[in-house]
C-alpha positions as CSV (number, residue, x, y, z in Angstrom):
1,M,-14.5,19.5,31.1
2,I,-14.0,17.4,27.9
3,K,-10.5,18.2,26.7
4,S,-9.9,15.6,23.8
5,F,-11.8,13.6,21.2
6,S,-11.3,10.4,23.4
7,E,-13.1,12.1,26.2
8,L,-15.7,13.2,23.9
9,H,-16.1,9.6,22.7
10,G,-16.2,8.4,26.1
11,A,-19.1,10.8,27.1
12,A,-21.1,9.9,24.0
13,L,-20.9,6.2,24.8
14,E,-22.1,7.0,28.4
15,N,-24.9,9.1,26.8
16,I,-26.1,5.9,24.6
17,K,-26.2,3.7,27.6
18,E,-29.1,5.9,29.0
19,N,-30.7,6.9,25.6
20,R,-31.5,5.5,22.3
21,P,-29.2,5.9,19.1
22,K,-29.9,9.1,17.3
23,K,-31.9,9.1,14.0
24,L,-29.3,10.4,11.4
25,G,-30.4,11.9,8.0
26,V,-27.7,11.5,5.6
27,I,-27.7,13.7,2.6
28,F,-26.6,12.4,-0.7
29,P,-23.9,10.1,0.5
30,T,-22.5,9.2,-3.0
31,D,-18.9,8.3,-2.0
32,I,-18.0,5.3,0.0
33,K,-15.9,7.4,2.4
34,Y,-19.2,8.5,4.0
35,I,-20.5,5.1,4.2
36,T,-17.3,4.0,6.0
37,A,-17.5,6.9,8.4
38,I,-21.2,5.9,9.1
39,K,-20.2,2.4,9.7
40,K,-18.0,3.4,12.6
41,A,-20.9,5.3,14.2
42,V,-23.3,2.5,13.7
43,N,-21.2,-0.2,15.1
44,A,-20.5,2.1,18.1
45,G,-24.3,2.4,18.7
46,F,-24.3,6.2,18.2
47,V,-26.8,6.4,15.3
48,E,-29.6,4.7,13.2
49,P,-28.8,6.3,9.7
50,I,-31.2,6.9,6.9
51,L,-29.4,7.2,3.6
52,I,-31.1,9.9,1.2
53,G,-29.8,9.6,-2.3
54,P,-29.6,7.1,-5.2
55,A,-30.8,3.9,-3.5
56,S,-29.2,1.4,-5.7
57,D,-25.9,3.1,-5.3
58,S,-26.3,3.5,-1.5
59,K,-27.0,-0.2,-1.0
60,K,-24.0,-1.2,-3.0
61,M,-21.7,1.0,-1.0
62,V,-23.3,-0.4,2.1
63,S,-22.6,-3.9,1.0
64,D,-19.0,-3.0,-0.1
65,T,-18.3,-1.9,3.4
66,G,-19.7,-4.7,5.1
67,L,-22.2,-2.7,7.1
68,D,-25.4,-4.7,7.9
69,S,-28.1,-3.3,5.8
70,S,-30.7,-4.1,8.1
71,A,-29.4,-1.5,10.4
72,I,-29.7,1.3,7.6
73,G,-32.7,3.0,6.0
74,F,-32.9,4.2,2.4
75,I,-34.7,6.9,0.7
76,D,-34.3,7.1,-3.1
77,A,-33.4,10.7,-4.4
78,G,-32.0,11.3,-7.7
79,N,-30.1,14.5,-7.0
80,H,-28.6,16.5,-4.1
81,R,-31.3,19.1,-3.8
82,L,-34.1,16.6,-3.7
83,A,-32.2,14.6,-1.1
84,G,-31.8,18.0,1.1
85,Q,-35.4,18.7,0.7
86,I,-36.3,15.4,2.0
87,A,-34.0,15.5,4.8
88,V,-35.0,19.0,6.0
89,E,-38.7,18.1,5.9
90,K,-38.1,14.9,8.0
91,A,-36.0,16.8,10.6
92,V,-38.8,19.3,10.9
93,N,-41.2,16.7,11.5
94,G,-39.0,15.1,14.2
95,E,-38.1,12.0,12.2
96,F,-34.3,12.9,12.3
97,D,-32.2,14.1,15.4
98,F,-29.2,15.1,13.2
99,L,-28.4,15.8,9.5
100,L,-25.2,14.8,7.9
101,K,-24.4,16.8,4.8
102,C,-22.4,14.7,2.2
103,N,-22.4,15.7,-1.5
104,I,-24.4,18.7,-1.3
105,R,-22.8,22.3,-1.4
106,T,-22.9,24.1,1.8
107,R,-24.5,27.1,0.0
108,D,-27.3,24.9,-1.3
109,F,-27.9,23.3,2.1
110,V,-28.1,26.4,4.0
111,D,-30.5,27.7,1.4
112,L,-32.9,24.8,2.0
113,L,-32.6,25.3,5.7
114,F,-33.7,28.7,5.5
115,A,-36.2,28.5,2.8
116,D,-39.5,30.1,4.1
117,Q,-41.4,27.0,3.3
118,S,-39.1,24.6,5.3
119,G,-40.0,25.6,8.7
120,F,-36.6,24.4,9.9
121,I,-35.2,27.8,11.1
122,S,-36.5,31.4,11.1
123,K,-34.7,34.3,9.4
124,K,-33.6,35.7,12.8
125,T,-31.6,32.7,13.8
126,V,-28.0,32.8,13.2
127,L,-26.7,29.4,11.9
128,T,-23.0,29.0,12.2
129,H,-20.3,26.3,11.7
130,I,-18.1,25.1,14.5
131,G,-15.1,22.9,14.0
132,L,-13.3,21.1,16.7
133,I,-9.5,20.7,16.4
134,Q,-7.3,18.5,18.6
135,T,-3.4,18.7,18.5
136,E,-0.8,17.6,20.8
137,R,0.7,20.9,21.0
138,Y,-2.5,22.4,22.8
139,H,-3.8,20.9,26.1
140,K,-7.5,21.0,25.1
141,L,-9.8,21.1,22.2
142,M,-10.0,24.1,20.1
143,F,-13.3,25.4,18.7
144,V,-12.9,27.3,15.3
145,T,-16.0,29.4,14.0
146,D,-17.3,30.3,11.8
147,G,-15.8,28.0,9.0
148,G,-18.1,28.6,6.0
149,V,-21.6,29.7,6.7
150,I,-20.9,33.4,7.5
151,P,-17.5,34.3,6.1
152,E,-17.8,38.0,6.5
153,P,-19.9,38.7,9.6
154,D,-21.2,41.9,10.8
155,A,-21.1,42.8,14.3
156,A,-24.4,41.4,15.4
157,Q,-23.5,38.1,13.6
158,L,-20.0,37.7,15.1
159,I,-21.7,38.1,18.6
160,N,-24.0,35.3,17.7
161,I,-21.2,33.2,16.2
162,I,-19.2,33.6,19.6
163,Q,-22.4,32.9,21.6
164,N,-23.2,29.7,19.6
165,A,-19.7,28.4,20.1
166,A,-19.8,29.4,23.8
167,R,-23.1,27.4,24.2
168,L,-21.4,24.3,22.8
169,C,-18.4,24.6,25.2
170,N,-20.9,24.8,28.0
171,K,-22.5,21.7,26.9
172,L,-19.1,20.1,27.1
173,G,-18.4,21.0,30.5
174,N,-16.4,24.3,30.1
175,E,-18.5,26.9,32.0
176,L,-16.5,30.0,31.1
177,P,-14.8,29.4,27.7
178,K,-12.4,31.9,26.4
179,A,-12.6,33.4,22.8
180,G,-9.9,34.9,20.8
181,L,-11.0,37.0,17.9
182,L,-8.5,36.3,15.0
183,A,-7.1,38.9,12.8
184,A,-3.9,39.4,10.8
185,V,-2.5,41.5,13.6
186,E,-3.2,41.8,17.3
187,A,-3.0,45.6,17.2
188,I,-6.0,47.9,16.5
189,Y,-5.7,49.7,13.3
190,P,-8.5,51.9,11.9
191,A,-7.5,50.9,8.4
192,I,-8.2,47.2,9.1
193,A,-11.9,47.2,9.8
194,T,-11.9,43.8,11.5
195,T,-9.6,44.9,14.2
196,M,-11.8,47.7,15.1
197,L,-14.9,45.4,15.1
198,E,-13.1,42.8,17.3
199,A,-11.7,45.3,19.8
200,A,-15.3,46.7,20.2
201,I,-16.7,43.3,21.0
202,A,-13.9,42.5,23.3
203,K,-14.8,45.8,25.2
204,M,-18.4,44.6,25.4
205,S,-17.3,41.5,27.0
206,D,-15.3,43.7,29.5
207,R,-18.3,45.4,30.2
208,G,-20.5,42.3,30.8
209,Q,-22.7,42.9,27.9
210,I,-21.8,39.5,26.4
211,R,-22.1,36.9,29.3
212,N,-20.7,33.4,30.0
213,V,-17.6,33.7,27.8
214,L,-14.4,35.7,28.1
215,I,-13.5,37.6,24.7
216,D,-10.3,39.1,23.7
217,G,-9.2,40.5,20.2
218,P,-8.0,41.3,17.9
219,L,-5.5,38.5,18.1
220,S,-3.2,36.7,15.7
221,F,-3.4,32.8,15.9
222,D,-0.1,32.1,17.5
223,V,-0.9,34.7,20.3
224,A,-4.3,33.3,20.9
225,I,-3.2,29.7,21.6
226,N,0.3,30.2,22.9
227,S,1.0,32.1,26.1
228,D,4.8,32.2,25.4
229,V,4.1,34.2,22.2
230,A,1.6,36.5,24.0
């Protein structure tokens, strides 16, 4: 099981030895910080990026970082929405393996993904955000979800959020991840709707209705990550 970013980096390097670098569509990278990060991924052999945005600005930033421009593709797009549309279209056509969202609002990006004409994703699919956190005070990676795509999920969406994160954990070697459903308190209060919802989902897990993940909740954050506090 992968427990740290260094282990994740090592696994990615091993994967690259057996497979080609991934095609990365970079949406509206109008700040040099994005190019600096991309440079690290290119130098490691992870990605072959295509920058979609103002081409002249992109080329200047690539030059300023010292990145070899021959390793980069450029598509000119004058605004973030056009850049997003181009990226989604090319991803649907199989030209990109991944998309990297830069200076485009999350809401605008998600709208493009779910647009009826895009063909990228169906209305029934639950798209979620998963953040990985490493801290010296915890012995393995923490997966935090959903960080922004579904801020107030209903019961069905919350189950999908958990299952999406569990599948990612599975791919990183954790066959039975644990999910703590966070709330302001760990007790169940009818007046606090989230505690009722989370308790119901935890019970569904107990009964085997949600598989391949152990779920408990509601939990406060300190209780979820610290057995001494619990």
